[in-house]
C-alpha positions in Angstrom: 34.5 93.4 134.8 33.3 96.4 136.2 35.9 98.9 134.4 35.3 97.8 131.2 31.8 99.5 131.8 33.1 102.2 133.2 35.4 102.5 130.1 32.3 102.0 127.6 33.3 98.5 126.9 30.1 96.2 128.1 29.7 92.9 127.9 26.5 91.1 127.2 24.8 89.6 130.2 25.2 86.2 129.1 28.6 86.3 128.5 29.4 87.7 132.1 27.4 85.1 133.5 29.7 82.4 131.7 32.8 84.3 132.2 32.3 85.2 136.1 31.1 81.3 136.2 34.1 80.1 134.8 36.6 82.5 137.1 34.6 81.7 140.3 35.2 77.7 139.7 38.0 78.1 138.8 38.0 76.6 135.3 41.7 75.3 133.8 40.3 76.6 129.7 37.1 78.0 128.6 36.0 76.5 125.4 33.8 79.2 123.7 32.0 78.7 120.0 32.5 83.2 120.1 35.9 84.2 121.3 35.8 87.3 120.2 33.3 88.0 122.8 35.6 86.9 125.6 38.7 88.4 124.4 38.7 91.1 127.2 38.9 88.2 129.7 42.4 87.7 131.1 41.5 83.7 131.7 42.5 81.2 129.3 40.1 81.1 126.8 40.0 78.7 123.4 37.8 78.7 120.7 35.7 75.5 120.3 36.9 75.0 116.3 40.6 75.4 117.4 40.3 72.8 120.1 39.1 70.4 118.1 41.3 70.5 115.5 44.3 69.6 117.8 
């Protein structure tokens, strides 16, 4: 994520902590309400509303 900051595309602190925890714990998928905040994170991110429509 440091590359995003150096490119002028910072991520909010709360989103950074959420993403870092998910990556560190090697989660299968991250269910999140605002998927746009996590679109630059390469791991598996799923919109909560889309998940529950399945």
